[in-house]
C-alpha positions as CSV (number, residue, x, y, z in Angstrom):
1,M,41.5,-36.2,-59.4
2,D,45.2,-35.1,-59.4
3,R,46.8,-37.2,-62.1
4,V,50.3,-37.5,-60.4
5,T,48.7,-38.6,-57.1
6,S,46.5,-41.1,-59.0
7,M,49.7,-42.5,-60.6
8,R,51.3,-42.8,-57.2
9,V,48.3,-44.7,-55.9
10,F,48.4,-47.0,-58.9
11,V,52.1,-47.8,-58.5
12,H,51.8,-48.5,-54.8
13,A,48.6,-50.6,-55.4
14,A,50.5,-52.6,-58.0
15,T,53.5,-53.2,-55.8
16,A,51.5,-53.9,-52.6
17,G,48.9,-56.0,-54.4
18,S,46.0,-54.1,-52.8
19,L,44.3,-50.7,-52.7
20,S,44.3,-50.8,-48.9
21,G,48.1,-51.3,-48.9
22,A,48.5,-48.3,-51.3
23,A,46.2,-46.2,-49.0
24,R,48.3,-47.0,-45.9
25,R,51.5,-46.0,-47.7
26,L,50.1,-42.7,-48.9
27,D,48.1,-41.9,-45.7
28,M,44.7,-41.8,-47.4
29,S,41.5,-43.8,-47.0
30,P,40.9,-47.0,-49.1
31,A,37.9,-45.4,-50.6
32,M,40.0,-42.4,-51.8
33,A,42.6,-44.8,-53.2
34,T,39.9,-46.6,-55.1
35,K,38.6,-43.3,-56.6
36,H,42.1,-42.5,-57.8
37,V,42.5,-45.8,-59.7
38,N,39.0,-45.6,-61.0
39,A,39.7,-42.1,-62.3
40,L,42.9,-43.4,-64.1
41,E,41.0,-46.2,-65.7
42,A,38.2,-43.8,-66.8
43,R,40.7,-41.4,-68.3
44,L,42.7,-44.2,-70.1
45,G,39.6,-46.2,-71.2
46,V,41.2,-49.5,-70.1
47,K,41.3,-51.7,-67.1
48,L,44.5,-51.6,-65.1
49,F,43.7,-54.4,-62.6
50,H,41.9,-57.6,-62.5
51,R,40.2,-57.3,-59.0
52,S,39.6,-60.3,-56.7
53,T,38.6,-60.4,-53.1
54,R,42.2,-61.2,-52.1
55,R,44.5,-59.4,-54.6
56,L,44.9,-57.0,-57.5
57,I,46.4,-58.5,-60.6
58,L,47.8,-56.2,-63.3
59,T,46.2,-56.4,-66.8
60,E,48.5,-56.3,-69.8
61,A,47.7,-52.6,-70.2
62,G,48.3,-52.2,-66.5
63,T,51.8,-53.8,-66.7
64,Q,52.8,-51.4,-69.6
65,Y,51.3,-48.4,-67.7
66,L,53.2,-49.4,-64.5
67,E,56.6,-49.1,-66.2
68,A,55.7,-45.7,-67.7
69,C,54.4,-44.5,-64.3
70,Q,57.5,-45.6,-62.5
71,R,59.7,-43.8,-65.0
72,I,57.6,-40.6,-64.9
73,L,57.3,-40.5,-61.1
74,A,61.1,-41.0,-60.8
75,D,61.7,-38.1,-63.1
76,I,59.3,-35.9,-61.1
77,D,61.0,-36.9,-57.8
78,E,64.4,-36.1,-59.3
79,A,63.2,-32.7,-60.6
80,E,61.7,-31.9,-57.2
81,A,64.8,-32.9,-55.4
82,A,67.0,-30.8,-57.7
83,A,64.7,-27.8,-57.2
84,A,64.6,-28.3,-53.4
85,S,68.4,-28.6,-53.2
86,Q,68.8,-25.1,-54.6
87,R,67.1,-23.8,-51.5
88,V,69.7,-25.5,-49.3
89,K,72.8,-25.4,-51.5
90,A,73.9,-22.5,-53.6
91,T,74.0,-23.8,-57.1
92,G,72.9,-22.8,-60.6
93,V,72.9,-19.5,-62.6
94,L,72.3,-16.3,-60.7
95,R,71.0,-13.5,-63.0
96,M,71.5,-10.0,-61.5
97,N,70.3,-6.7,-63.0
98,V,72.7,-4.0,-61.9
99,P,73.2,-0.2,-62.7
100,L,76.1,0.0,-65.2
101,S,78.6,2.2,-63.3
102,F,77.8,0.6,-60.0
103,G,78.2,-2.9,-61.4
104,S,81.5,-2.3,-63.1
105,R,83.0,-0.2,-60.3
106,F,81.8,-1.8,-57.2
107,L,80.1,-5.2,-57.9
108,A,82.4,-6.8,-60.5
109,P,85.5,-6.6,-58.2
110,L,83.6,-8.5,-55.5
111,M,82.8,-11.4,-57.8
112,P,86.1,-13.3,-57.6
113,E,85.8,-13.8,-53.9
114,F,82.1,-14.7,-54.2
115,S,83.0,-17.4,-56.8
116,R,85.7,-18.8,-54.5
117,R,83.2,-19.1,-51.7
118,Y,80.4,-20.5,-53.9
119,P,82.0,-22.3,-56.9
120,E,78.8,-23.9,-58.0
121,V,77.0,-20.5,-58.7
122,K,77.5,-19.0,-62.1
123,V,76.8,-15.2,-62.0
124,E,75.3,-13.4,-65.0
125,L,75.5,-9.6,-64.6
126,G,73.0,-7.5,-66.6
127,L,74.5,-4.0,-66.6
128,S,72.0,-1.3,-67.4
129,D,71.0,2.1,-65.9
130,M,67.4,1.4,-67.0
131,A,65.1,0.0,-64.3
132,L,64.1,-3.2,-66.1
133,D,61.2,-5.3,-65.0
134,L,62.7,-8.0,-62.7
135,L,59.9,-10.6,-63.2
136,A,59.4,-10.0,-66.9
137,G,63.1,-10.3,-67.5
138,S,63.5,-13.5,-65.4
139,W,66.1,-11.8,-63.2
140,D,66.8,-13.5,-59.8
141,M,67.7,-10.2,-58.2
142,A,68.6,-6.6,-58.9
143,I,70.4,-3.7,-57.4
144,R,68.6,-0.4,-57.4
145,I,69.9,3.0,-56.4
146,G,67.5,5.7,-55.2
147,R,64.0,5.7,-53.8
148,L,62.1,2.5,-54.4
149,A,58.7,2.5,-56.1
150,D,55.9,0.5,-54.5
151,S,56.0,-3.0,-55.8
152,A,55.5,-6.6,-54.7
153,L,59.2,-7.2,-54.8
154,Q,61.2,-7.9,-51.6
155,A,63.8,-5.4,-50.7
156,R,66.9,-5.2,-48.4
157,R,68.8,-2.0,-47.9
158,L,72.5,-2.4,-48.4
159,G,73.7,1.1,-47.5
160,D,73.7,4.8,-48.2
161,C,74.5,6.5,-51.5
162,P,75.9,9.9,-50.8
163,M,75.8,12.5,-53.6
164,V,78.7,14.8,-54.4
165,V,79.0,18.1,-56.5
166,C,82.4,18.4,-58.0
167,A,84.5,19.7,-60.9
168,A,88.0,19.6,-62.2
169,P,90.6,22.1,-60.9
170,A,91.1,23.5,-64.4
171,Y,87.4,24.2,-64.7
172,L,87.3,25.9,-61.3
173,D,90.4,28.0,-62.1
174,A,88.8,29.2,-65.2
175,R,85.2,29.7,-64.0
176,G,85.6,30.3,-60.3
177,V,84.5,28.1,-57.3
178,P,80.8,28.3,-56.4
179,R,80.1,28.5,-52.7
180,R,76.3,28.7,-52.8
181,I,73.9,26.5,-54.7
182,A,72.4,29.6,-56.3
183,E,75.8,30.2,-58.0
184,L,75.5,27.0,-59.9
185,S,73.2,28.7,-62.4
186,Q,76.2,30.5,-63.7
187,H,78.1,27.3,-64.4
188,N,78.1,24.6,-67.0
189,C,76.2,21.8,-65.2
190,L,76.4,18.3,-66.7
191,S,73.3,16.3,-65.9
192,Y,72.2,12.7,-65.6
193,T,69.0,12.1,-67.6
194,L,67.7,9.1,-65.6
195,S,67.5,10.9,-62.2
196,S,64.4,12.5,-60.8
197,M,66.7,14.7,-58.7
198,Q,68.3,16.5,-61.7
199,N,67.7,17.3,-65.4
200,D,68.9,19.8,-67.9
201,K,67.0,22.7,-66.2
202,R,67.2,22.1,-62.5
203,W,69.0,20.4,-59.7
204,L,67.6,19.6,-56.2
205,F,69.4,20.2,-52.9
206,G,68.5,19.7,-49.3
207,R,68.1,16.2,-47.7
208,H,64.6,16.0,-49.1
209,G,65.1,17.9,-52.3
210,E,63.4,21.0,-50.9
211,H,65.7,23.5,-52.7
212,E,65.4,23.7,-56.5
213,I,68.1,25.5,-58.4
214,A,67.9,26.4,-62.1
215,I,70.9,25.2,-64.0
216,S,72.0,24.8,-67.6
217,G,74.7,22.8,-69.4
218,N,76.0,21.5,-72.7
219,L,76.1,17.8,-71.9
220,L,73.5,15.3,-70.8
221,A,74.0,11.6,-70.4
222,N,72.2,8.5,-69.2
223,N,75.4,7.1,-67.6
224,G,77.4,8.6,-64.7
225,D,80.8,7.5,-66.0
226,A,80.3,9.4,-69.2
227,L,79.7,12.6,-67.2
228,L,82.7,11.8,-65.0
229,A,85.0,11.5,-68.0
230,A,83.8,14.9,-69.3
231,A,84.1,16.6,-65.9
232,V,87.7,15.2,-65.3
233,R,88.6,16.9,-68.6
234,G,87.2,20.2,-67.4
235,Q,83.9,20.5,-69.2
236,G,81.8,21.4,-66.2
237,V,80.3,20.6,-62.8
238,I,78.7,17.2,-62.1
239,Y,76.3,16.0,-59.3
240,Q,77.0,12.3,-58.9
241,P,77.0,9.4,-56.4
242,L,80.2,9.1,-54.3
243,F,81.0,5.6,-55.7
244,I,81.4,7.1,-59.2
245,V,83.6,10.1,-58.3
246,S,85.5,8.8,-55.2
247,E,88.7,7.8,-57.1
248,S,88.8,11.0,-59.0
249,L,88.4,13.0,-55.7
250,E,91.2,11.0,-54.1
251,S,93.5,11.5,-57.0
252,G,92.8,15.3,-57.2
253,E,91.3,15.0,-60.7
254,L,88.1,16.4,-59.2
255,I,87.4,18.8,-56.3
256,E,84.3,18.5,-54.1
257,L,82.4,21.8,-53.9
258,Q,81.5,22.9,-50.4
259,L,78.1,24.5,-50.9
260,D,75.6,26.2,-48.5
261,R,73.0,23.4,-48.8
262,P,73.4,19.6,-48.4
263,T,73.1,17.3,-51.3
264,V,69.9,15.4,-51.7
265,D,69.3,12.0,-50.1
266,I,68.5,9.8,-53.1
267,G,67.3,6.9,-50.9
268,G,70.2,4.5,-50.7
269,I,71.2,1.3,-52.4
270,H,68.9,-1.7,-52.2
271,V,68.8,-5.3,-53.4
272,L,65.5,-6.5,-54.8
273,Y,64.3,-10.0,-55.4
274,P,61.0,-11.7,-56.3
275,P,58.4,-12.2,-53.6
276,D,59.3,-15.6,-52.1
277,R,59.2,-16.6,-48.5
278,R,62.1,-19.0,-49.2
279,P,64.3,-17.6,-52.0
280,P,66.8,-20.0,-53.5
281,A,70.1,-20.4,-51.7
282,K,72.0,-18.7,-54.5
283,V,70.0,-15.6,-53.9
284,R,70.3,-15.7,-50.1
285,V,74.1,-16.1,-50.1
286,M,74.6,-13.3,-52.6
287,I,72.4,-10.9,-50.6
288,D,74.3,-11.8,-47.4
289,Y,77.6,-11.5,-49.1
290,L,76.8,-8.0,-50.5
291,A,75.5,-6.9,-47.1
292,D,78.8,-8.0,-45.5
293,R,80.9,-6.2,-48.1
294,F,78.8,-3.0,-47.9
295,A,79.2,-3.0,-44.1
296,A,83.0,-3.5,-44.4
297,A,83.2,-0.7,-47.0
298,H,81.3,1.6,-44.7
299,E,83.7,0.9,-41.8
300,D,86.7,1.5,-44.1
301,M,85.3,4.9,-45.1
302,H,85.0,5.8,-41.4
């Protein structure tokens, strides 16, 4: 028998003075209510009631157990109410695992407005370019850039993630401006080590990565901002998401290369969260907030 249900039957029987009264309050048969109380007495090894044809009377052990049950059931009800309220009201700590450059450049500036809207949510950003296990790390949600691997996680697409090939004016003045992707093999190409679309020996072009170009370079990094800093100072050519290089393109620190093949479609930006038909309110409001801000940013770019 379920112990918590048995305790509820016992408490209602004690307050109603009968098992039939407890059964009515809990919408079960008197026979089932009797089984619950019998199961409790068998587990405890004591009698909880003196039974008569008219009324149940608590034994001394029953009186002590009643106080404990009332306290325990109140704690359970309070815990369930607190947990249920998080599905309705956005409260608590929201742990988000986010790529480092994206989190610091795009997400962190959005957090003040989110906090003003939802003051009872405390956000913890875990910034890392490594694709950490969401469930094992107890993360409430994550942002992933690129093509998603098959998993049980729920996903919502936030937007595109255009790729750009660019270099500093000083570098291009010294080495020339490539016009064709094949010419990149003659340049110093700085590569991102965590991408399946590029490494220290090849870069992929074409929307589906159908064009492979041999490249070489003297710098590899597992973070896009590190490559950006080197490129701005003239070290070489980089192939990075627009959100990393946009400010440098606007300022003229970098120049986008117009090549004869399009950059690869890396799969967009997604928010992931554990499989749950009713995620907590803190997760739902963050997803909706990010989706709205991405939509607004897309409109501003066009």
